[in-house]
C-alpha positions in Angstrom: 78.9 109.6 106.3 80.6 111.3 103.3 79.3 110.5 99.9 81.0 107.5 98.3 81.8 109.4 95.1 83.6 112.1 97.1 85.6 109.5 99.0 86.7 107.9 95.8 87.8 111.2 94.2 89.8 112.0 97.3 91.5 108.6 97.3 92.4 109.0 93.6 93.9 112.5 94.2 95.9 111.2 97.2 97.2 108.3 95.2 98.3 110.6 92.3 100.0 112.9 94.8 102.0 110.0 96.3 102.9 108.7 92.9 104.3 112.0 91.8 106.2 112.5 95.1 107.6 109.0 95.3 111.2 108.5 94.2 111.7 106.4 91.1 113.6 103.8 93.1 110.7 103.3 95.5 108.3 103.0 92.6 110.5 100.4 91.0 110.8 98.4 94.3 107.0 98.5 94.7 106.5 97.2 91.1 109.1 94.5 91.7 107.3 93.4 94.9 103.9 93.3 93.2 105.4 91.2 90.3 106.8 88.7 92.8 103.3 87.8 94.1 100.7 85.4 92.9 97.0 85.9 93.4 95.4 82.8 94.9 92.3 81.6 96.9 92.6 80.3 100.4 90.0 77.7 101.3 89.6 77.1 105.1 89.0 73.4 105.9 87.4 73.9 109.3 87.3 70.4 110.6 90.7 69.4 109.1 92.7 72.3 110.5 94.1 73.0 107.0 93.8 75.6 104.3 94.0 74.7 100.7 95.6 77.2 98.3 94.1 77.1 94.8 94.3 79.2 91.7 92.1 82.3 91.9 90.5 81.8 88.4 90.6 79.5 85.4 90.6 75.9 86.4 91.0 76.8 90.1 93.6 74.0 90.4 95.2 73.2 93.7 98.6 74.9 94.4 99.3 73.7 97.9 98.1 73.2 101.5 98.8 74.8 104.8 98.6 73.3 108.3 96.8 76.1 110.3 97.2 74.3 113.7 101.0 73.6 113.9 100.8 74.4 117.6 97.9 72.0 118.3 99.7 70.1 121.0 100.5 73.3 122.9 97.0 74.6 122.6 95.4 71.4 123.7 97.7 71.2 126.7 96.5 74.7 127.8 92.9 73.8 127.2 93.1 70.5 129.1 94.7 72.3 132.1 91.9 74.9 132.4 88.4 73.4 133.2 86.6 76.5 131.9 88.5 76.5 128.6 87.9 72.7 128.3 84.1 73.1 128.8 83.9 75.8 126.1 86.1 73.7 123.7 83.8 70.7 124.1 80.7 73.0 123.8 82.0 74.3 120.4 82.6 70.7 119.3 79.2 69.5 120.2 77.1 72.5 119.1 78.3 74.8 116.3 81.0 72.3 115.3 78.4 69.5 114.7 80.6 67.0 116.6 83.9 68.4 115.2 86.5 70.8 116.4 86.5 74.2 114.5 90.1 74.9 113.6 89.8 77.5 110.9 87.0 80.0 110.4 88.6 82.8 108.4 91.9 83.8 106.8 93.6 86.6 105.0 97.1 87.0 103.6 99.4 89.9 104.5 100.1 92.5 101.9 103.6 91.1 101.2 102.2 87.6 100.7 104.6 86.1 103.2 102.1 85.2 105.9 98.4 84.2 106.3 96.4 85.3 109.3 93.8 82.7 110.5 91.0 82.9 113.1 90.6 79.6 115.0 87.3 79.1 116.8 88.1 76.1 119.0 91.4 77.7 120.1 89.8 81.1 120.6 92.6 82.9 118.9 94.1 84.5 115.7 97.5 83.4 114.5 99.8 84.6 111.8 101.5 81.7 109.9 104.7 82.0 107.9 103.8 80.7 104.4 107.4 79.6 103.8 108.0 77.6 106.9 104.5 77.0 108.4 105.6 78.4 111.7 103.5 80.7 113.9 104.7 84.4 113.6 102.3 85.7 116.3 99.2 84.6 118.3 96.5 86.8 119.7 94.0 85.1 122.1 90.6 86.8 121.7 88.5 87.8 124.7 86.1 85.0 125.7 86.3 81.5 124.3 85.7 81.5 120.5 87.0 83.4 117.4 84.8 83.9 114.4 84.6 85.8 111.1 87.3 88.4 110.2 87.6 91.3 107.7 90.8 92.9 106.4 91.0 96.7 105.8 91.3 97.9 102.2 95.0 98.6 102.7 95.6 95.1 104.1 97.2 96.4 107.3 94.4 95.7 109.8 92.3 92.7 110.5 89.1 92.8 112.5 88.0 89.5 114.3 84.7 88.7 116.1 85.1 87.2 119.5 81.7 85.6 119.6 81.3 84.7 123.3 82.4 88.1 124.6 80.3 90.2 122.2 83.5 92.0 121.1 85.4 92.8 117.9 89.2 93.1 118.1 91.1 95.1 115.5 94.7 93.9 115.0 97.8 95.0 113.2 98.1 92.3 110.6 101.9 92.3 110.7 102.5 92.2 114.4 99.2 91.0 116.0 99.2 94.1 118.2 95.7 95.1 119.2 94.9 98.5 117.8 91.4 98.7 119.3 88.2 96.9 120.1 84.5 97.6 120.2 81.4 96.1 121.8 78.6 94.6 119.6 75.3 92.8 120.0 75.1 89.1 120.9 77.4 86.8 119.1 79.3 89.0 116.6 79.7 87.3 113.2 80.4 89.0 109.9 82.6 92.1 109.6 82.9 94.4 106.6 85.2 97.4 106.1 83.8 100.1 103.8 85.9 100.7 100.7 87.6 103.8 102.1 88.5 102.0 105.3 86.8 104.5 107.5 84.0 102.3 108.9 83.5 98.7 110.1 80.1 97.1 109.9 79.6 94.2 112.3 76.6 91.8 112.2 75.6 90.2 115.6 73.6 87.1 114.9 72.6 86.1 118.4 72.4 82.5 119.7 72.2 80.2 116.7 72.9 76.9 118.5 69.8 76.7 120.6 66.6 74.8 119.9 64.4 77.7 120.6 63.8 78.3 116.9 60.1 78.8 116.7 59.1 82.4 115.7 57.4 83.0 119.1 60.6 82.1 120.9 62.7 84.6 118.8 63.2 86.8 121.9 65.5 84.1 123.4 68.1 84.6 120.6 69.6 87.7 122.1 70.5 91.2 120.9 70.9 91.0 117.1 72.0 94.2 115.3 74.4 95.8 112.9 77.0 97.9 114.7 78.8 100.6 112.7 82.0 102.0 114.1 84.6 104.5 113.1 87.6 102.4 112.0 90.1 104.9 113.5 88.6 105.6 116.9 86.6 102.3 117.1 83.7 104.4 118.5 80.2 103.5 117.6 78.7 105.6 114.8 75.3 104.0 114.5 73.3 100.9 115.1 71.0 99.3 112.5 68.2 97.2 113.9 66.4 95.2 111.3 63.5 94.1 113.6 61.3 97.2 113.1 62.1 97.3 109.4 61.0 93.7 109.0 57.9 94.3 111.1 57.0 97.3 109.0 56.7 94.9 106.0 54.6 92.5 108.0 57.5 90.0 108.3 57.1 89.6 112.0 57.9 85.9 111.9 61.2 86.5 110.1 64.5 86.5 112.0 66.4 89.8 112.3 69.8 88.0 112.6 71.8 89.4 109.7 74.2 86.7 108.4 76.4 87.1 105.3 76.0 90.5 103.7 77.5 92.4 100.7 77.4 96.0 99.7 76.6 97.2 96.2 79.6 98.8 94.4 78.6 102.3 95.4 77.8 101.2 99.0 74.3 102.6 98.8 72.6 99.2 99.2 73.3 96.3 101.5 72.1 92.8 100.6 71.9 90.3 103.5 70.7 86.9 104.5 68.9 86.2 107.8 68.5 83.0 109.9 66.0 80.4 108.7 65.1 82.2 105.5 65.6 80.9 101.9 66.4 84.2 100.3 67.8 87.6 101.0 66.9 91.3 101.5 67.9 94.6 100.0 68.4 97.5 102.4 68.8 101.1 101.4 71.3 102.9 103.6 70.0 106.4 102.8 66.4 105.8 103.6 67.1 103.2 106.3 64.6 100.8 104.9 64.4 97.3 103.5 63.4 98.0 99.9 63.1 94.5 98.4 62.7 90.9 99.5 63.8 87.9 97.4 62.5 84.5 98.3 64.4 81.7 96.6 63.1 78.2 95.9 62.9 75.6 98.6 64.4 72.1 98.0 61.4 69.7 98.4 63.8 67.3 100.2 64.7 69.9 102.9 62.6 69.9 106.0 61.0 73.1 107.1 61.7 72.2 110.7 63.9 75.1 111.8 65.7 72.9 114.4 67.3 70.9 111.6 69.0 73.9 110.0 72.7 74.0 110.8 73.3 76.9 113.2 70.0 78.4 112.1 71.3 79.2 108.6 69.0 78.0 105.9 71.0 80.0 103.3 74.5 81.1 104.2 76.8 82.7 101.6 76.4 85.8 99.5 78.6 87.6 97.0 78.3 90.1 94.1 79.9 90.4 90.7 82.4 93.3 90.5 80.0 95.3 88.2 77.2 94.9 90.7 74.8 93.3 88.2 74.6 89.8 89.7 74.4 88.3 93.2 75.5 84.8 94.0 73.6 82.9 96.7 74.6 79.8 98.7 71.4 77.9 99.5 73.0 76.0 102.3 70.3 73.7 103.6 68.5 73.6 100.2 71.7 72.1 98.6 72.1 74.6 95.7 73.7 77.8 94.6 72.3 80.3 92.2 73.1 83.6 90.5 70.5 86.3 90.8 70.0 89.3 88.5 70.3 92.3 90.8 67.9 94.4 88.7 65.1 92.0 88.4 65.9 89.6 91.3 65.3 86.7 88.9 67.4 83.7 89.8 69.2 81.6 87.3 69.7 77.9 87.2 69.8 76.1 90.6 73.3 74.6 90.6 73.3 71.5 92.8 75.7 71.8 95.7 76.1 70.0 99.0 75.6 72.2 101.9 77.3 75.3 100.3 78.6 77.4 103.2 80.1 80.5 101.6 80.2 82.4 98.3 83.0 84.6 97.0 84.2 86.1 93.7 87.1 84.8 91.6 90.2 86.8 91.0 89.1 87.7 87.5 85.6 88.6 88.6 84.0 86.2 86.2 82.9 83.5 88.6 81.2 82.9 91.9 83.0 80.3 94.0 81.1 78.4 96.7 82.4 76.0 99.3 80.5 72.7 99.4 81.0 71.6 103.0 79.0 68.5 102.4 81.2 67.1 99.7 84.6 68.7 100.5 85.0 70.7 97.3 84.7 74.2 96.0 82.6 74.9 92.9 82.9 77.8 90.4 79.7 79.2 88.8 79.8 81.5 85.8 78.3 84.9 86.6 77.3 85.4 83.0 75.4 82.2 82.5 74.7 81.0 86.1 76.0 77.6 85.2 78.6 75.4 86.9 82.1 75.6 85.5 84.3 73.3 87.6 84.5 71.7 91.1 87.9 71.2 92.9 88.4 68.8 95.8 89.6 70.3 99.1 89.8 69.3 102.7 87.3 68.4 105.4 84.3 70.8 105.7 85.5 73.9 103.7 83.8 77.1 104.8 85.4 80.5 104.3 87.0 81.2 100.9 89.1 84.3 100.5 91.3 85.9 97.8 94.9 86.5 98.8 98.5 86.4 97.7 101.5 84.1 98.0 105.1 84.5 96.6 105.1 83.7 92.9 107.4 80.7 93.5 105.5 79.5 96.6 105.2 75.8 97.4 103.6 74.2 100.5 105.8 74.2 103.6 106.8 70.8 105.0 104.1 71.0 107.6 101.4 71.6 104.9 
């Protein structure tokens, strides 16, 4: 892959060329469009079937709410009419859903801020919702029976979604829902990440996380877990990264190789990632293809070490990085805390009490880590500089993914929200 520095210089040069060539009227229109948008955070309330829209920084106050299942009656009629779809729907409810339907996993707004695109696990689809009316713009049924994590391209025009039961990632035009391509992965594709230049997609396949075969000696039952890297233009596989031999080389044979949430360093030379069952994370060097550091974080004495009690095998699930790359923020899901870690020393800061924090992201101003507390139905902001809690904001039932996005500057919730 080309050097990151070279890619950035090329991107800057291209941008300057376009700026010079663009007519003044076009530049004015673009500026007007940008001024008409408001940066926000979307919080997906998985069990509610709603998404709360909150401020992207400051007090993170609530702005509005969106109903992400306005077509629920139609979808349920289809599921009830198809025995196979009904079986999978109920299986999702009674396994990964912890007795609840999973109505929103991930969401991203379109570049114009007029729509939000949502993956809906229990409905096995991706939909685009009009933010003004709440109506469905388009719907894309994924292959198989469950939709999962998504990623949006740097230009905001494409969205990649994991179809977890078919071991496939679909890449869609975010404006029309048209499929642009797809690629095969390992077992149960999960997290997707576009590189900064938009040229590659990294997909993390986590294997079967809802079985009870969690003992290290039964690890082989979890399926083919790997990172698949594809060309984001041709959707052809570029490489596969298998963490199993890399963990074994460090003597960590009892550790899972199921890569969960992951985040690149700003120069994309390092990948930080969590794995199933582990209270901590790893640092992976892309150039040497080696795990270079391991960080074990404190255990909560009240948390059982029985792996079968971990929700979907994830002891810790949620990882983000400050914009300058100096701090990592970790959601210690089963240990009921979040903490900011110094990336140079790997020393953790205060353990901020949080109830089953399920995700970690970065505020719009880059100063805070925002975690979703699925156990208490709130999101909590933690200051990157001090590692201390700033504020908590109530949201809907079982918040999971939190994403930055945009809405029109004068937006209010549609009547369905």
